[in-house]
ZAVEXSE-289031 format. One record per residue: residue in one letter; x, y, z of N, C-alpha, C, O in turn. Coordinates in pm, whole numbers, padded with zeros to 5 digits, always signed. Last residue first. Layout:
AXYZXYZXYZXYZ/...
END
This chain:
L+01484+00104+00797+01421+00071+00950+01498-00107+01033+01461-00144+01145/E+01557+00413+00630+01553+00280+00687+01486+00241+00792+01432+00318+00872/F+01457+00540+00324+01506+00619+00502+01556+00454+00544+01594+00386+00449/R+01444+00801+00044+01544+00668+00095+01536+00680+00264+01581+00774+00330/L+01225+00967-00119+01267+00951-00022+01374+00795+00006+01333+00687-00036/G+01113+01017-00366+01266+01030-00397+01350+01018-00212+01466+01043-00180/T+00819+01156-00282+00890+01080-00360+01034+01036-00385+01026+01022-00507/T+00744+01033+00051+00734+01147-00022+00853+01067-00153+00932+00974-00139/L+00592+01008+00365+00669+00998+00196+00638+01068+00118+00544+01146+00103/R+00695+01157+00668+00611+01114+00551+00641+01076+00532+00738+01036+00595/H+00645+00969+01030+00731+01096+00928+00648+01053+00773+00570+00960+00756/I+00638+00901+01310+00549+00954+01241+00640+00996+01129+00723+01078+01166/R+00727+00971+01560+00739+00841+01553+00696+00851+01427+00736+00739+01395/D+00692+01278+01626+00868+01210+01578+00887+01077+01559+01000+01030+01544/G+00380+01263+01707+00552+01273+01774+00633+01252+01668+00592+01147+01620/L+00169+01173+01749+00189+01111+01725+00369+01158+01741+00458+01083+01783/R-00078+01434+01730-00094+01323+01788+00096+01214+01879+00126+01196+01997/S+00055+01531+01510+00033+01646+01631+00014+01556+01793+00056+01581+01906/R+00029+01385+01327+00120+01435+01371+00208+01486+01515+00315+01487+01576/L-00196+01376+01242-00137+01245+01306-00010+01257+01388+00040+01185+01475/K-00234+01591+01148-00357+01575+01257-00272+01464+01359-00271+01455+01482/E-00160+01543+00942-00094+01655+01033-00155+01637+01150-00106+01681+01254/F-00184+01390+00745-00055+01390+00784-00066+01430+00876+00014+01380+00954/G-00424+01542+00708-00465+01351+00818-00320+01383+00850-00300+01407+00969/P-00424+01710+00542-00415+01703+00695-00452+01606+00717-00565+01608+00767/T-00267+01573+00308-00182+01636+00378-00186+01709+00530-00096+01747+00605/G-00290+01190+00258-00324+01330+00276-00298+01441+00378-00303+01424+00500/T-00319+00923+00248-00394+00883+00387-00339+01159+00389-00354+01235+00485/C-00240+00823-00002-00404+00779+00041-00432+00893+00200-00542+00928+00243/H+00067+00927+00015-00011+00905-00032-00164+00910-00006-00207+01023+00014/G+00168+00836+00337+00197+00933+00265+00058+00860+00203-00024+00787+00259/T+00388+00751+00650+00243+00789+00574+00313+00849+00480+00426+00897+00481/Y+00504+00561+00846+00577+00665+00743+00431+00604+00640+00392+00499+00589/I+00628+00490+01168+00557+00533+01117+00552+00576+00946+00642+00659+00934/Q+00805+00387+01463+00801+00406+01335+00649+00402+01246+00569+00311+01266/A+00734+00150+01688+00770+00294+01711+00837+00364+01632+00935+00421+01681/I+00434+00087+01802+00469+00124+01742+00552+00177+01655+00510+00240+01558/G+00283-00052+02049+00426+00023+02098+00472+00004+01908+00543-00094+01881/E+00050-00083+02062+00081-00185+01978+00245-00204+01995+00316-00303+01974/Q-00050+00129+02198-00100+00002+02247-00019-00145+02184-00020-00260+02227/R+00011+00317+01934+00104+00341+02067+00061+00138+02133+00137+00044+02110/F-00213+00279+01813-00049+00222+01743+00043+00180+01881+00107+00082+01918/V-00406+00257+01918-00362+00137+01847-00203+00147+01846-00112+00067+01866/E-00412+00530+01919-00413+00471+02057-00360+00289+02023-00292+00219+02098/C-00429+00667+01657-00338+00695+01731-00302+00582+01850-00185+00549+01874/L-00692+00499+01610-00543+00485+01569-00449+00525+01648-00382+00444+01711/S-00839+00731+01817-00845+00625+01858-00714+00493+01763-00653+00411+01833/D-00831+00938+01682-00737+00897+01818-00769+00825+01827-00686+00790+01911/I-00901+00957+01504-00813+00958+01447-00767+00942+01561-00645+00928+01563/E-01195+00963+01532-01164+00789+01511-01009+00752+01441-00970+00653+01380/A-01194+01142+01661-01299+01021+01769-01158+00934+01708-01067+00875+01766/D-01204+01348+01434-01080+01311+01587-01044+01177+01690-00948+01133+01754/S-01239+01116+01183-01351+01259+01250-01190+01176+01422-01136+01075+01468/F-01123+01169+00877-01152+01044+00998-01167+01205+01097-01132+01323+01089/A-01034+01320+00598-01200+01197+00592-01220+01159+00738-01331+01110+00756/C-00942+01574+00617-00884+01448+00582-01063+01417+00659-01150+01469+00729/I-00940+01781+00312-00972+01797+00412-00873+01613+00459-00789+01552+00393/E-00918+01990+00009-00829+01862+00056-00898+01847+00189-00949+01960+00195/L-01171+02137-00173-01086+02130-00047-01011+02029-00015-01092+01936-00015/G-01431+02178-00296-01271+02176-00336-01207+02164-00311-01117+02168-00395/D-01609+02031-00096-01646+02212-00207-01475+02249-00249-01421+02356-00219/K-01415+01840+00021-01518+01903+00088-01466+02031+00000-01364+02100+00003/K-01227+01545+00006-01270+01685+00001-01358+01696-00052-01405+01625-00141/G-00925+01296+00185-01146+01380+00141-01148+01467+00103-01056+01533+00151/K-00738+01059+00317-00790+01172+00249-00991+01219+00224-01107+01183+00242/M-00718+00803+00466-00716+00906+00576-00810+01086+00426-00896+01171+00448/H-00525+00615+00409-00720+00624+00375-00799+00738+00441-00920+00750+00460/L-00308+00546+00452-00388+00569+00585-00553+00573+00502-00662+00537+00545/G-00046+00389+00305-00089+00522+00308-00179+00504+00383-00152+00390+00423/G+00256+00331+00486+00215+00259+00429+00079+00397+00396+00099+00503+00456/V+00482+00114+00737+00469+00154+00648+00351+00189+00517+00337+00096+00438/Y+00513+00076+01062+00390+00033+00954+00479+00125+00897+00546+00204+00964/A+00691-00186+01279+00663+00019+01187+00568-00074+01036+00559-00177+00969/C+00657-00342+01480+00750-00249+01466+00740-00099+01430+00756+00013+01478/V+00459-00621+01694+00479-00503+01534+00551-00356+01590+00525-00286+01687/R+00571-00911+01771+00529-00765+01831+00553-00705+01623+00609-00728+01516/K+00401-01168+01707+00453-01090+01661+00470-00991+01687+00385-00920+01635/Q+00125-01373+01663+00122-01324+01757+00288-01202+01786+00285-01149+01897/G+00246-01556+01466+00250-01601+01533+00236-01492+01704+00296-01510+01810/C+00102-01445+01271+00226-01475+01212+00322-01448+01433+00401-01372+01488/A-00180-01425+01192-00112-01466+01068+00079-01509+01138+00159-01579+01077/D-00198-01199+01404-00293-01332+01400-00189-01413+01341-00108-01470+01415/R-00071-01004+01334-00046-01045+01455-00056-01174+01411+00037-01250+01384/V-00192-00888+01066-00055-00919+01050-00041-01059+01225-00008-01177+01212/E-00456-00851+01238-00464-01022+01114-00322-01037+01089-00280-01153+01083/R-00371-00602+01359-00514-00756+01407-00394-00854+01340-00289-00905+01380/I-00305-00440+01154-00199-00486+01257-00256-00671+01247-00226-00777+01191/I-00572-00445+01002-00455-00487+00942-00390-00564+01044-00390-00686+01054/N-00739-00342+01195-00764-00397+01196-00664-00519+01112-00666-00639+01136/A-00640-00048+01193-00597-00177+01286-00615-00250+01313-00569-00297+01418/A-00573+00036+00962-00526+00050+01027-00506-00100+01117-00428-00196+01120/G-00794-00119+00723-00807+00019+00833-00698-00050+00889-00696-00173+00882/A-00881-00143+00543-00947-00212+00576-00989-00121+00682-01093-00072+00723/H-00730+00021+00354-00862+00088+00339-00906-00043+00439-01021-00062+00400/S-00461+00053+00372-00449+00004+00511-00681+00054+00479-00749+00106+00568/C-00263+00155+00129-00386+00163+00147-00385+00160+00252-00314+00249+00300/S-00016-00015+00138-00061+00101+00069-00119+00108+00047-00130+00085-00073/N+00119-00113+00378-00014-00152+00348-00005-00057+00278+00026+00037+00350/F+00395-00331+00489+00398-00268+00451+00221-00268+00388+00173-00376+00354/I+00457-00455+00871+00387-00372+00793+00354-00289+00666+00295-00184+00687/V+00751-00586+01013+00746-00447+00987+00612-00427+00887+00654-00365+00789/L+00785-00720+01317+00653-00747+01254+00714-00632+01161+00743-00543+01240/G+01091-00707+01553+00914-00753+01519+00933-00770+01399+01036-00814+01348/D+01384-00725+01541+01293-00642+01623+01166-00618+01589+01126-00501+01597/S+01409-00843+01323+01473-00912+01438+01413-00778+01540+01443-00811+01655/T+01171-00923+01128+01242-00857+01181+01294-00926+01267+01260-01040+01299/D+00987-01023+00824+00972-01005+00996+01145-01040+01054+01216-01139+01032/M+00780-00841+00673+00877-00863+00711+00942-00893+00893+00944-00836+01002/V+00506-00839+00477+00488-00840+00641+00652-00846+00605+00664-00858+00483/L+00238-00637+00217+00329-00733+00278+00420-00713+00444+00411-00612+00515/S-00098-00752+00257-00071-00671+00332+00113-00720+00313+00147-00821+00375/Q-00371-00658+00025-00294-00809+00042-00205-00636+00129-00215-00515+00108/E-00678-00678-00115-00653-00587-00018-00498-00700+00008-00521-00821+00010/H-00934-00810-00219-00784-00820-00380-00752-00759-00218-00843-00815-00157/I-01170-00782-00043-01079-00901-00085-00945-00940-00119-00871-01032-00085/F-01305-00520-00040-01151-00481+00002-01086-00634-00028-00964-00636-00039/D-01524-00468-00070-01476-00558+00074-01364-00571+00101-01310-00611+00204/D-01710-00249-00215-01591-00330-00158-01534-00379-00026-01511-00329+00084/P-02036-00301-00220-01930-00256-00133-01855-00341-00207-01884-00451-00254/V-02193-00378-00572-02185-00392-00406-02012-00309-00402-01927-00278-00484/I-02352-00366-00897-02206-00298-00755-02295-00290-00603-02394-00235-00554/Q-02409-00636-01084-02461-00612-00959-02253-00519-00959-02138-00551-00985/D-02356-00894-01214-02453-00802-01251-02463-00639-01121-02558-00561-01117/G-02045-00992-01070-02159-01007-01144-02248-00902-01228-02190-00832-01311/Q-01969-00689-00911-02027-00887-00841-02115-00935-00972-02236-00917-00977/K-01770-00463-00881-01830-00504-00906-01892-00661-00920-01807-00745-00949/K-01677-00263-00585-01718-00319-00661-01760-00354-00790-01802-00250-00842/Y-01646+00101-00434-01744-00091-00499-01692-00165-00534-01579-00127-00502/L-01591+00309-00172-01568+00260-00270-01637+00084-00307-01663-00011-00233/G-01700+00551+00004-01794+00489-00158-01676+00500-00262-01645+00578-00352/S-01638+00496+00274-01502+00518+00221-01567+00513+00028-01491+00478-00063/K-01838+00269+00382-01868+00458+00421-01685+00539+00290-01682+00656+00254/E-01810+00093+00186-01955+00152+00141-01899+00301+00204-01899+00409+00144/G-01589-00001+00295-01567+00043+00228-01707+00101+00154-01686+00160+00048/I-01705-00062+00570-01581+00025+00609-01574+00059+00417-01544+00177+00404/Q-01872-00346+00477-01885-00185+00595-01818-00028+00567-01873+00081+00551/A-01757-00476+00435-01789-00407+00289-01793-00292+00397-01735-00183+00399/L-01613-00589+00633-01523-00448+00566-01628-00421+00498-01620-00300+00475/G-01732-00778+00795-01749-00749+00764-01707-00636+00700-01795-00551+00718/K-01401-00952+00900-01566-00987+00832-01602-00898+00871-01552-00867+00979/T-01071-01000+00869-01124-00917+00936-01313-00928+00824-01323-00912+00703/S-00878-01105+00720-00976-01231+00748-01001-01149+00829-00952-01196+00932/H-00698-01061+00361-00761-00982+00525-00892-01116+00572-00963-01187+00501/S-00345-01095+00473-00459-01155+00305-00601-01082+00404-00579-01058+00523/V+00006-01103+00335-00108-01093+00480-00234-01112+00420-00231-01149+00302/L+00322-01242+00261+00200-01148+00240+00020-01187+00323-00042-01291+00345/I+00620-01185+00410+00495-01306+00427+00377-01211+00336+00365-01094+00372/I+00935-01314+00441+00849-01177+00404+00738-01258+00335+00741-01347+00250/G+01085-01483+00569+01151-01433+00641+00994-01294+00584+00955-01206+00661/P+01186-01629+00288+01231-01664+00366+01227-01505+00511+01327-01441+00542/L+00828-01531+00022+01079-01551+00041+01057-01577+00190+00944-01560+00236/I+00700-01567+00076+00763-01577-00077+00859-01639-00060+00933-01732-00092/E+00374-01756+00253+00581-01686+00271+00557-01679+00156+00462-01732+00099/R+00050-01643+00238+00199-01682+00283+00333-01628+00232+00380-01521+00192/C-00255-01683+00330-00170-01635+00327-00031-01658+00282-00014-01764+00343/D-00416-01612-00064-00409-01771+00114-00330-01660+00169-00317-01556+00104/D-00446-01673-00292-00551-01617-00191-00556-01753-00093-00608-01860-00063/V-00262-01540-00583-00240-01577-00439-00431-01593-00396-00521-01536-00458/L-00184-01480-00882-00272-01517-00801-00275-01544-00679-00340-01647-00695/L+00093-01367-01049+00102-01507-00970-00014-01506-00907+00025-01554-00801/F+00050-01185-01407+00012-01215-01228+00039-01377-01172+00012-01479-01234/R+00132-01280-01675+00251-01132-01554+00178-01205-01466+00235-01309-01433/D-00113-01380-01818-00029-01446-01668+00148-01458-01673+00234-01545-01674/S-00254-01182-01797-00271-01237-01689-00215-01318-01679-00216-01376-01571/Q-00221-00920-01971-00201-00936-01956-00205-01000-01788-00179-00935-01687/S-00541-00760-01897-00483-00771-02002-00434-00925-01989-00508-01024-01990/A-00433-00586-01679-00522-00678-01659-00517-00781-01706-00499-00886-01644/V-00265-00342-01842-00196-00484-01818-00304-00592-01709-00242-00684-01657/N-00485-00284-02048-00318-00303-02067-00290-00322-01959-00200-00321-02043/Q-00679-00180-01825-00660-00298-01894-00558-00352-01920-00515-00448-01856/P-00581-00095-01488-00586-00111-01632-00598-00172-01703-00524-00269-01686/V-00723-00216-01223-00628-00183-01281-00634-00190-01380-00695-00290-01418/S-01025+00028-01133-00917-00096-01131-00786-00077-01208-00742+00030-01249/I-01193+00206-01109-01094+00256-01036-00983+00086-01056-00883+00058-00988/E-01494+00371-01268-01404+00239-01261-01250+00313-01224-01200+00415-01272/H-01741+00606-01052-01622+00613-01209-01535+00502-01170-01490+00507-01055/M-01958+00791-01032-01931+00664-00993-01834+00658-01116-01847+00694-01233/G-01880+01125-00875-01881+01032-00965-01894+00924-00993-01773+00900-00992/G-01744+01173-00691-01699+01246-00828-01806+01226-00875-01850+01324-00934/A-01635+00920-00591-01546+01016-00521-01572+01050-00716-01509+01013-00814/A-01738+00595-00587-01836+00643-00594-01806+00853-00585-01904+00927-00576/S-01496+00420-00771-01566+00522-00667-01592+00613-00702-01548+00694-00783/L-01480+00024-00820-01521+00167-00851-01497+00278-00740-01479+00240-00625/Y-01343-00263-01049-01311-00167-00877-01381-00019-00859-01303+00068-00899/V-01321-00572-01113-01345-00340-01166-01445-00321-01052-01554-00348-01001/D-01027-00849-01086-01193-00774-01132-01226-00624-01131-01128-00553-01155/L-00780-00837-01003-00806-00848-01162-00956-00777-01208-00991-00702-01299/A-00814-00956-00762-00704-00772-00768-00678-00780-00926-00573-00739-00975/E-00880-01139-00645-00962-01087-00713-00894-00938-00732-00946-00828-00710/K-00564-01295-00563-00663-01354-00702-00815-01259-00735-00874-01291-00838/R-00299-01085-00519-00466-01179-00500-00565-01208-00603-00621-01148-00696/A-00005-01140-00677-00145-01031-00615-00264-01130-00626-00303-01214-00707/Y+00337-01036-00767+00237-01162-00649+00090-01054-00653+00085-00932-00637/V+00423-01071-01088+00362-00987-01007+00290-01112-00941+00232-01212-00983/K+00717-01169-01273+00577-01161-01249+00606-01141-01108+00703-01161-01035/A+00931-01115-01532+00882-01106-01399+00715-01129-01402+00628-01115-01488/A+00990-01154-01740+01016-01293-01707+00946-01260-01556+00913-01348-01477/P+01067-00907-01911+00971-01028-01948+00895-01108-01856+00776-01134-01868/A+01094-00601-01852+01101-00716-01782+01039-00836-01810+00952-00874-01731/R+00978-00420-01975+01133-00368-01934+01199-00562-01844+01307-00605-01803/R+00785-00488-02032+00777-00439-02073+00984-00457-02134+01058-00481-02229/F+00712-00482-01748+00655-00579-01791+00699-00603-01986+00661-00698-02055/L+00727-00231-01709+00791-00287-01608+00795-00407-01710+00907-00424-01757/E+00478-00095-01799+00613-00065-01837+00720-00156-01795+00820-00147-01868/E+00221-00195-01712+00301-00199-01826+00455-00205-01890+00516-00271-01974/F+00299-00161-01446+00285-00285-01456+00318-00265-01611+00426-00308-01651/G+00187+00131-01361+00289+00126-01457+00373+00031-01432+00490+00056-01403/G-00093+00061-01271-00102+00158-01405+00054+00141-01481+00069+00137-01603/S-00075-00007-01022-00068-00124-01084+00015-00075-01198+00126-00114-01233/H-00179+00238-00788-00081+00066-00803+00030+00003-00901+00149-00026-00887/D-00372+00396-00927-00290+00391-00872-00153+00368-00831-00052+00438-00835/Y-00583+00122-01003-00482+00203-01132-00366+00279-01105-00270+00275-01180/H-00559-00149-00736-00646-00007-00808-00479+00088-00916-00357+00102-00903/G-00634-00359-00656-00667-00353-00760-00700-00214-00716-00807-00167-00676/H-00301-00464-00427-00486-00388-00411-00478-00381-00561-00369-00391-00617/S-00027-00444-00448-00077-00466-00276-00195-00453-00331-00244-00387-00239/L+00178-00658-00615+00107-00565-00625+00000-00527-00392-00011-00579-00280/I+00541-00708-00648+00373-00713-00560+00272-00620-00543+00277-00521-00471/Y+00793-00958-00676+00697-00786-00777+00528-00799-00702+00437-00882-00713/A+01136-00983-00594+00971-00985-00615+00882-00881-00660+00894-00759-00674/D+01351-00963-00692+01333-01140-00597+01158-01154-00566+01083-01248-00537/L+01433-00839-01014+01429-00786-00862+01382-01030-00780+01390-01147-00815/D+01611-00760-01260+01562-00872-01214+01570-00823-01121+01671-00759-01092/T+01435-00472-01344+01479-00588-01484+01430-00739-01354+01322-00798-01339/L+01496-00263-01223+01408-00346-01162+01397-00401-01311+01326-00335-01386/S+01783-00090-01063+01720-00180-01203+01667-00267-01161+01717-00351-01085/I+01836+00247-00967+01802+00069-00910+01700+00005-01044+01593+00040-01095/G+01970+00531-01022+02015+00438-01061+01949+00287-01020+02027+00196-01046/M+01742+00753-01000+01844+00681-00855+01946+00552-00877+01993+00485-00786/A+01635+00740-01272+01714+00813-01223+01805+00818-01143+01918+00861-01164/D+01495+00501-01288+01647+00506-01406+01717+00523-01259+01782+00454-01180/A+01343+00557-01113+01452+00449-01048+01541+00436-01112+01649+00389-01076/N+01196+00723-01256+01260+00769-01117+01352+00649-01087+01450+00678-01018/K+01089+00564-01416+01189+00650-01489+01347+00689-01392+01469+00692-01404/C+00920+00394-01311+01084+00362-01390+01113+00377-01415+01198+00311-01475/F+00751+00597-01242+00801+00464-01092+00963+00449-01213+01077+00488-01189/A+00602+00618-01458+00706+00781-01398+00768+00644-01277+00890+00660-01269/D+00401+00516-01621+00569+00456-01600+00661+00582-01538+00771+00622-01578/S+00150+00544-01390+00229+00529-01439+00383+00495-01534+00471+00436-01471/S+00130+00531-01073+00023+00507-01248-00033+00509-01367-00140+00495-01426/G+00271+00252-00931+00190+00403-00905+00090+00385-01043+00019+00297-01092/A+00386-00016-00844+00386+00078-00934+00325+00166-01034+00322+00165-01157/D+00426-00216-00543+00311-00186-00679+00403-00039-00790+00505+00008-00739/L+00673-00295-00416+00598-00353-00362+00496-00183-00493+00534-00065-00493/L+00966-00512-00534+00873-00333-00506+00811-00357-00508+00793-00453-00583/I+01295-00636-00369+01121-00582-00347+01086-00491-00396+01125-00380-00358/R+01610-00848-00267+01524-00647-00317+01381-00679-00402+01384-00754-00500/K+01731-00969+00000+01648-00946-00150+01577-00855-00196+01482-00796-00144/G+01907-00971+00205+01986-01000+00081+01889-01024-00085+01920-01059-00199/A+01698-00871+00370+01787-00925+00444+01841-01014+00259+01787-01119+00225/F+01558-00621+00156+01587-00680+00336+01614-00862+00286+01565-00937+00202/Q+01460-00317+00065+01583-00394+00058+01583-00494+00173+01606-00451+00285/I+01215-00225-00215+01268-00242-00017+01392-00403-00121+01408-00481-00215/F+01136+00080-00370+01169+00004-00351+01218-00079-00232+01267-00012-00141/L+00731+00128-00455+00801+00160-00287+00968+00024-00365+00938-00089-00403/S+00479+00333-00498+00555+00185-00580+00689+00289-00429+00714+00394-00370/L+00192+00558-00588+00305+00465-00430+00302+00301-00554+00229+00228-00621/G+00011+00752-00704+00021+00625-00677+00115+00639-00573+00112+00724-00484/H-00079+01071-00824-00130+00998-00801-00082+00876-00782-00136+00821-00877/E+00330+01189-00904+00186+01181-00940+00071+01099-00822+00130+01059-00721/C+00637+01373-00995+00541+01241-00918+00438+01235-00945+00424+01293-01052/A+01016+01322-01057+00846+01295-01105+00756+01251-01007+00763+01146-00944/F+01261+01448-00842+01162+01390-00954+01109+01375-00923+01082+01384-00803/I+01301+01725-00727+01385+01639-00797+01333+01562-00903+01347+01586-01023/G+01148+01749-00510+01197+01877-00625+01242+01750-00744+01173+01716-00841/D+01053+01569-00380+01162+01620-00278+01176+01730-00349+01214+01828-00285/S+00636+01450-00406+00838+01500-00478+00924+01608-00383+00875+01706-00326/T+00347+01338-00398+00413+01459-00394+00559+01420-00388+00564+01307-00342/N+00272+01087-00386+00200+01220-00487+00278+01328-00453+00243+01430-00513/E+00508+00922-00567+00424+00965-00427+00370+01032-00485+00385+01057-00605/I+00780+00618-00640+00632+00737-00690+00595+00706-00559+00604+00612-00481/L+00943+00528-00521+01004+00522-00621+00892+00632-00650+00934+00742-00687/V+01192+00555-00240+01019+00547-00252+01014+00569-00369+01095+00661-00386/T+01326+00284-00066+01295+00432-00152+01206+00443-00191+01120+00355-00190/I+01406+00114+00221+01345+00114+00130+01344+00266+00039+01367+00365+00108/T+01607-00169+00379+01646+00000+00297+01511+00004+00217+01491-00093+00143/I+01630-00344+00723+01558-00250+00552+01551-00144+00531+01515-00045+00596/E+01780-00290+00929+01756-00419+00834+01697-00403+00708+01730-00458+00603/H+01913-00184+01139+01890-00162+01090+01845-00198+00999+01865-00102+00923/K+01924-00148+01518+01962-00222+01367+01928-00207+01249+01827-00271+01280/M+01827+00046+01739+01747-00045+01677+01810-00106+01547+01727-00114+01457/
END
């Protein structure tokens, strides 16, 4: 396969030992002569790593926020300081209030020092081609609030707290000569739903690669576990196989136990994301 996309992991939960890591995700993507930032981690660590890698983030062609959680948006405060002209594509609901019940109900929204700079965001409410062959795809699947409730993820709706339906989440899609490459940082809505949504939005073209977290990480008795049952993992792997997705790069909210279970089923088509990794698709 001809390599058309180069991805550099600026921040992820793990590191190659050279660069700083944190709970979060940030990817620098090069495609068709364009340079794109997807997410900004929890802090300015992704910027410091980019500096160490010799990557300038001040004049990119597009900046994108995948969804309205702090671990993907906290670093935008430093980016905004460095790049006064930068505008970030985000769903119009991304700056709302979001919560997690894990360890007791607490807020996980975009930090206020970032959300308050609302003029720095290009808020979209549709599927949109932002550059040639580069598309933002919103969720169209019904009933996603059921997944939110099962995952313990919620949002504030007026004075009420209700299950998150992930309307604030979007996929970044690149249309290559080999097929569609999907970037979805946490896949809260479920990878199978996301793949279907992307194909519907992009003329049923084949999906050849999937990059991002799969939201499989859980915790029990203080230890990290895989929150997916074996049946759910088998079903997800079958979707990847049926779609003919040849390469899957995952990490962040997938977690180590989840990754190992996926690798036992998918073999060398699945790869682990880690801070400092640079790879091509």
